[in-house]
N, C-alpha and C positions, 0 to 999 in steps of 0.2 A: 816290595821294592818297586815293581813295575808300576803299581798304582801311584806311588810317591813320585816317580819320574814323570808320569802323565800329569799329575797335579802341578808340578813345577813348570811343565811345558805350557799348561793352560794359563797359569799365573804370569808366566813370561810373555805369552802372546798378548794378554790383556795389557800388560805394562808396555809392550811394544807399541800398541795402538796409541797410547797417550804419551809416549816418550820419544817418538820419532818425528815430532813436528807436525802432527796431524792438525788440520785446520778445517773449519766449516767451509764447504764449497756450495755456492748458490747455483743449483741446477737451473732454476728459473726463479721467477718472482714468488713462487708458491712452495717450492721444495728445496731443502738444504740437507746435505750429508757431509760427514767428516771423511777426509782423505789425506794421505801423506802430502807434505808441502810440494813434493816434486811431481805432482800429478800432471797429466797432459790433457789438453782440451781440443776437441775437434767439432766443427760445425758443418754438417753436410746437408744442404737444402733444408735448413731449419732443424735438423735432428742434431741435438747436442750430446756428445759422448765424452765422458770424463773417465780416465783410467789411470791406474797406478800399480806398480809392483810392490810387494812386501817381502819380508823374510821367508814367508811360507807359501805365497802364491800371488794372486793378483786380484784387484777389485775394479769394478766398472759400474758406471751409472749412466743410463741413457734416458733422455727426455725426448719423446717423439710427438710432435703435434698431430692430432687427428685431423681428418679432412674438415675443411671449413663448414661444409654442409652436413657434418655428422649430427645425427639426430640423438637427443638424450634418450637413454634407456628408460623404460617405464617401471620395471619391477626387478626385484633381486635375482630372480631366476634367469633373467636376460643377462645380467652381469656375470652370473655363473657360466653361462654359455660362452660369453666373450673370453673369460679366463681359460676355459677348456680349449678354445680355438688357439689362444696364444701359446699354451703349453704344447699343443700338438705342432704348432708352427715352429717353435724353438727346437723341439725334438727332431722334426723332419729336416731341419737345416744342419743337423749334426749326425754324421754317419756313426753307426755302432753305438748309439746312445739309447737310454731308456729313462723315462721320467719316473722317479720314485718318491715316496713319502709326500705325495701331492696333498696339500692341506689348506684350509681356510685360516686366515689370520686377520688382524686389524693393525692399522697404523694410524694413530690418532683416532679420528672419527670415521675413517675410511676403511672399507673392506679391501682385503688384499689376498693374493694367492702366493703360497710359498711351495717350493719343491726342489728336489735334488736331481740333477741330470748326471747319471753315471755313464761314462764313456769307456768302453772296453772293446778294443779291436782284436783281442785274442793273442796279442803279442806280449802281454805282460805290462804294457804301458797304460795303466788305468788312471783316468782323470775324473775329478768330481767338479761340478759347478752348482753352487747353491744360488737359487733365484728367488727374488721377491718381486711380484708384479702389482702395480697400482694403476687402475684405470679411472680416468675422469672423462667427461664429455669432450673437453678441450685437448687433453694430452694423455699419453700412456707412458708410465715410468717403469723402467726395467733396471733392477739392481742385481748385480752378479758378483759372486766371490768364487774364484776357481783355485784348485790346488791338486797336486798329485795325491793319489789314494794312499801312498805310504805316509803322508803327513796328516791323515784324517784325525789322528789322536792329538795333534798339536795345534790345530787351527781353530778349535771351538771358541776359545776366548776372543781371538781376533775377528772371527766371522760374526759372532754375536755383537761385539762392540761396533762393527761396521754397520750391520743392519739396524742396530739399536740407536745409531746416531741420526737416523732419518728424522727430520723435523718438517712438519707441515704448517703452512700459514693457517691461522684461524679462519681465513676466508674459505678454505676448502672444507666442505661439509658433505654428508652422505648424499644430499640431493644433487651434488655435482657428479654423482655416479649414476643414480636412477631417481626418478621423480617420486615414485610411491615408496617412501622410506619406511612405511609400515608393513610392506610385503616381506616375505621370507623365502629363502631357497628351499625350505622344507615343505612348502605348500604343495598339495597333491595336484598333479596335472589331470586333465580329462582322461587321457589314455591310462594313467595309473588307476583312476577310479573305475574305469571300465574293466581293467584286468582284475582288480580286486573283487569287483562285483561278480565277474564271470567265474572266478575261483570259488567264491562263496556259493554261487548257484550250482556249480559242478559238484561241490562237496555235499550240498543238500540232496541232489539227485542220487548220488551214490549211497548216502545213508538211507534214503527213502527206498531204493531198490533192494538194499540188504534187508531192511525191516520187512518189506513186502514179501520177499522170498521166504524169510523165516516164518512169517505169519501163515503163508500158504502151506508150508511144510507141516506146521503144527496142526492146521485144519485137516490136512490129508491124513 
């Protein structure tokens, strides 16, 4: 019975997204997302913020221009470091919060970072914020969907529909994030190679000492 109730809740939430007058919102010339018709828009020093309340929580989209002298990233692991810094920054701005389920994803041809920010001050008022981050050389996009923890079983459909409505211009390509598009975040760094080599060498020494000691005992 409980599963049936949750199923109806998810189906209702999806229907809500497409039945409450949701419309495509042009964040800038390159990115579009769907939000309720009653959304609000703010522009603070070039930072554009779009927000709206829903039956279950709220949604927000932020487009923040990067510095004009911002240099393009070269490799994928540099982009990964940028995402890590953004996640840490968002968490540091929210007391009693912890970033959970941090994961890589893609939006169109671009790499993105998704995670959940769990906020628990110990008073029983637990909040969740789902984030999706997209970085380009010219701008950084932050998409947020927040809701009370008690509604976590009801918001899945609406949250997925919200993030799934992000549309990118064909002009945005992977080289708008980093120039060496053939690089990967899984490439071994020099420090990693040194650590692995040191571990192999240490293991070899231990095996050699054990073998030498056994051979000495047998000769004795």
